[in-house]
C-alpha positions, -999 to 999 in steps of 0.1 A, spaced: -104 -103 46 -77 -82 63 -63 -90 97 -95 -83 117 -88 -73 152 -51 -83 148 -28 -109 163 -42 -144 155 -77 -132 144 -74 -148 110 -64 -182 125 -93 -181 149 -116 -177 119 -100 -207 103 -82 -187 76 -49 -203 67 -36 -177 43 -13 -148 53 -37 -120 45 -26 -86 32 12 -82 33 16 -48 18 -7 -19 8 6 5 -18 -10 39 -21 -2 71 -40 16 84 -9 32 55 8 36 18 14 20 2 45 27 -32 60 10 -50 89 29 -49 122 44 -83 130 25 -86 163 -6 -64 162 -11 -66 124 -21 -29 124 -11 -13 91 20 7 95 37 31 71 71 16 62 79 38 32 69 72 19 71 80 -18 96 107 -30 84 142 -21 58 129 4 61 138 41 48 121 73 24 151 76 11 145 41 2 109 49 -13 118 83 -34 145 68 -47 122 40 -55 93 64 -88 88 81 -73 75 113 -42 80 135 -17 63 113 14 45 126 49 50 112 77 25 113 108 35 133 130 28 103 109 47 78 124 49 43 118 66 11 103 45 -17 128 41 -45 118 60 -76 105 40 -105 129 30 -132 125 41 -168 115 5 -177 88 5 -149 75 38 -160 73 27 -196 54 -4 -186 29 16 -166 24 42 -193 18 14 -219 -7 -2 -195 -25 31 -191 -26 36 -229 -40 2 -235 -66 6 -208 -77 40 -222 -80 24 -257 -101 -5 -245 -124 18 -225 -129 43 -253 -141 15 -276 -168 5 -251 -181 40 -243 
């Protein structure tokens, strides 16, 4: 369950957990607005523009006033992701 219609919707439903705190896509990072809970772009990935995000989105997307660029992945992070992808491919190829 996301944040429903915003504000205290989760609490009105009896949900005591925080709900989504961050959504990471291939273009950007979105976080719920503190008050409305509407997902707002807080960071765009290197080489991605506001226009790229808006064009790819199915609704009028909001951008944070203090929009930043997502830090590039470190060599260690890239190595870990590539290893995970290789292991996933290996497991899926055995079950095909």
